[in-house]
C-alpha positions in Angstrom: -0.1 0.1 -0.2 2.8 2.4 0.6 4.2 1.3 -2.4 1.0 2.8 -4.0 0.9 5.9 -2.3 4.5 6.4 -3.3 3.7 5.4 -6.9 0.4 8.0 -6.9 2.8 10.3 -5.2 5.6 10.3 -8.3 4.1 12.5 -10.4 3.6 15.8 -8.6 7.2 15.4 -7.1 8.0 15.7 -10.7 5.9 18.5 -11.1 7.1 20.5 -8.1 11.1 20.0 -9.0 9.9 21.1 -12.5 8.1 24.1 -12.0 9.2 24.9 -8.3 12.9 24.2 -7.0 14.4 24.4 -10.2 13.1 28.1 -10.6 14.1 29.0 -7.4 17.3 27.6 -7.9 18.2 28.9 -11.1 17.0 32.3 -9.6 19.4 32.1 -6.6 22.0 31.5 -8.8 21.0 34.1 -11.4 21.1 37.0 -8.2 25.0 35.9 -7.2 25.9 35.5 -10.3 26.6 38.3 -14.2 24.2 36.7 -15.6 22.2 38.0 -18.8 21.3 37.2 -22.0 24.0 38.1 -23.8 26.8 36.3 -21.9 27.6 32.7 -23.2 27.1 30.1 -19.9 31.3 30.2 -19.9 31.1 33.9 -19.2 29.3 33.7 -16.4 31.0 34.4 -13.3 29.4 34.5 -9.2 29.4 38.2 -8.3 28.1 40.0 -5.2 28.3 43.4 -7.5 24.5 43.8 -7.5 24.1 43.4 -3.5 24.2 47.4 -3.2 21.0 47.4 -4.9 19.4 46.3 -1.0 21.0 49.3 0.4 20.1 51.8 -2.3 17.4 55.2 -1.1 14.8 53.4 -3.1 15.0 49.9 -2.1 15.0 50.9 1.4 11.9 52.9 1.1 10.0 50.5 -0.6 10.9 48.0 2.0 9.9 51.1 4.9 6.6 51.2 2.9 6.2 47.2 2.4 6.6 46.7 6.6 4.6 49.6 7.5 1.5 48.5 5.1 1.8 44.4 6.1 2.0 45.6 9.7 -1.3 47.7 9.4 -2.9 45.2 7.3 -2.6 42.5 9.5 -3.5 44.0 12.5 -6.6 45.2 11.3 -7.7 42.1 9.9 -6.4 40.2 13.3 -9.2 43.0 15.0 -11.8 42.8 12.3 -11.1 39.0 11.6 -11.3 37.9 15.2 -14.3 39.3 15.6 -16.0 38.2 13.0 -15.0 34.7 13.2 -15.8 34.8 16.7 -19.7 36.1 16.4 -19.6 33.1 13.5 -18.5 30.3 16.0 -21.0 31.8 18.9 -24.0 32.3 16.2 -26.9 29.8 16.7 -26.9 29.3 12.5 -26.9 25.7 12.2 -25.0 25.5 8.2 -22.0 28.0 9.0 -20.2 26.9 6.5 -22.6 28.9 4.2 -21.7 32.2 5.9 -17.7 31.3 5.7 -18.5 30.8 1.7 -19.7 34.0 1.7 -16.6 35.8 3.4 -14.3 33.8 0.8 -16.5 34.0 -2.6 -14.4 36.8 -3.3 -11.1 35.1 -3.5 -12.6 33.0 -6.1 -12.7 36.0 -8.6 -9.6 37.6 -10.3 -7.3 39.5 -8.0 -7.0 42.1 -10.8 -10.6 42.5 -11.4 -11.2 42.9 -7.8 -8.7 45.6 -7.5 -9.9 47.4 -10.6 -13.2 47.4 -9.1 -12.7 49.4 -5.9 -10.6 52.2 -7.4 -14.0 52.6 -9.8 -15.7 52.5 -6.3 -12.7 54.6 -4.6 -13.0 57.4 -7.6 -15.1 60.4 -7.6 -17.0 59.4 -10.6 -17.7 55.6 -9.4 -20.3 53.1 -10.4 -22.3 53.3 -7.0 -22.3 57.0 -7.7 -24.3 56.2 -10.9 -26.9 54.1 -9.1 -27.6 55.5 -5.6 -26.7 59.3 -6.5 -23.7 59.8 -3.7 -20.3 58.1 -3.3 -19.8 55.5 -0.2 -16.1 56.3 0.2 -15.3 59.5 -1.9 -12.3 60.2 -4.1 -9.5 58.5 -2.0 -7.8 56.8 -5.2 -4.1 57.3 -5.5 -3.9 57.8 -1.2 -2.8 55.4 1.6 -5.6 54.8 3.1 -6.9 53.1 -0.2 -4.3 51.4 -0.3 -4.8 50.0 2.9 -8.5 49.6 2.7 -7.5 47.5 -0.2 -5.2 45.3 1.2 -7.6 44.8 4.3 -10.3 43.8 1.8 -8.7 41.3 0.2 -6.6 39.2 2.9 -8.7 39.7 5.7 -10.5 36.1 4.6 -6.8 34.4 5.5 -7.1 35.6 9.2 -10.7 34.7 9.7 -10.5 31.4 8.2 -7.8 29.7 10.6 -9.0 32.0 13.1 -12.4 29.9 13.4 -11.0 27.2 12.5 -9.1 27.2 15.9 -12.1 28.7 17.8 -14.2 25.3 16.5 -11.5 23.2 17.6 -12.2 24.3 21.5 -14.1 22.1 23.4 -17.0 24.1 25.0 -17.0 21.9 28.0 -13.9 24.2 29.3 -15.8 27.5 28.5 -18.5 26.0 30.8 -16.1 24.8 33.6 -15.1 28.4 33.4 -18.7 30.0 33.7 -19.4 27.4 36.6 -16.7 28.5 38.6 -18.1 31.9 38.3 -15.4 34.0 36.3 -17.2 36.6 33.9 -17.6 36.3 30.0 -14.9 38.6 29.5 -12.4 37.0 31.5 -13.3 33.5 29.9 -12.8 35.0 26.9 -9.2 36.5 27.9 -8.3 33.6 30.1 -9.4 30.2 28.0 -10.9 31.2 24.8 -7.9 33.7 23.5 -5.0 31.3 24.9 -6.6 28.3 23.0 -6.9 30.0 19.3 -3.3 31.3 19.5 -2.6 28.7 16.4 -5.2 30.5 14.2 -4.1 33.8 14.9 -0.7 33.5 14.3 -1.1 31.5 11.1 -3.8 33.6 10.3 -1.2 36.8 10.9 1.0 35.0 8.6 -1.1 34.5 5.8 -2.0 38.3 5.5 1.6 39.4 6.3 3.3 37.5 3.4 1.3 38.6 0.6 1.0 42.1 1.5 4.6 42.4 2.1 5.2 40.7 -1.2 2.2 42.1 -3.5 2.6 44.7 -6.1 -0.9 44.7 -7.9 -2.5 46.5 -5.5 -0.7 49.2 -4.5 -0.3 49.7 -8.1 -3.4 50.4 -8.8 -4.8 51.9 -5.6 -1.8 54.3 -5.2 -1.8 55.0 -8.8 1.8 54.4 -9.1 2.1 56.9 -5.3 3.5 54.5 -3.6 6.2 51.9 -4.1 5.8 48.5 -1.8 8.8 46.3 -2.3 6.9 43.9 -5.1 6.3 46.9 -6.8 10.0 47.1 -7.5 11.0 43.3 -7.9 8.3 43.7 -11.1 10.1 47.2 -12.3 13.5 45.3 -12.3 12.2 42.1 -14.2 10.1 44.0 -16.7 12.3 47.1 -17.3 16.0 46.1 -15.7 17.8 42.7 -15.4 16.9 39.8 -13.8 19.6 39.6 -11.3 18.5 42.4 -9.7 14.4 41.5 -9.6 16.1 37.6 -8.8 18.1 39.5 -5.7 15.4 40.9 -4.5 13.0 37.9 -4.3 15.4 35.7 -2.7 14.9 38.3 0.3 11.7 37.8 0.1 12.0 34.2 -0.1 13.8 34.6 2.8 11.5 35.9 4.9 8.4 33.5 3.8 10.6 30.3 4.8 11.3 32.2 8.0 7.4 32.4 8.1 6.6 29.2 7.3 8.9 28.0 10.4 7.2 29.9 12.6 3.3 28.1 11.5 5.2 24.8 11.9 6.0 25.5 15.7 3.1 26.9 16.4 0.8 24.7 14.4 2.7 21.0 13.3 -0.3 19.2 12.5 -1.1 22.4 10.6 -5.1 21.9 12.3 -5.9 25.7 11.4 -4.9 25.3 7.7 -8.1 22.7 6.9 
């Protein structure tokens, strides 16, 4: 039986090596070499000449912007997402899967289309104004608030789902025992519920922080190019300069991602909150 399972997994392993590990290895090698399309393989050499890119003003500003927006998005998503997840958990709705489906429904559509739709709503003359006669968000397109709103709107479901999963796995008898001992509902939540749901909080925070940190489409569209994150710099390097610079910055982001995955496995070894 084990041989059968290994045989069935073999095509996936080959596919993973071809489409993931080989491109990642190539990107790492390109980031520490002078490779470009005009050179033959015999002329390619190991060099760290491009690494001064990491300390250029534009790169440092982009890293700072990415860190600020990723942190704010994660904090706001945690506060709102935990509230939503807890309310769903405490509700008496029999089929809670329907509510969760409605929450993740926007994620099934194309990210660019969703972002362009948000941009339309954030502009002065938008579709909502033509329908109801006034604009809900006003003319905020191109502002930091527009970018933050778009990031929270897009990635908050990634916070809600693991937190709800963690809450759903908590034994209700623990909460009942706390109440039987005369503990107030707030203390029960703070001393019992919240600590037991930390797996979901950590998982959700990383799942929100990482795509926000590395993304480029949302800030590019909603800020109209006024706010540059590190993902935008990587996009520009790959499109308009050399693969070396883009690969170098991508490797740095990859290191951050791998470190975050290690944190997830430390807090949630069984992957319970990812289900």
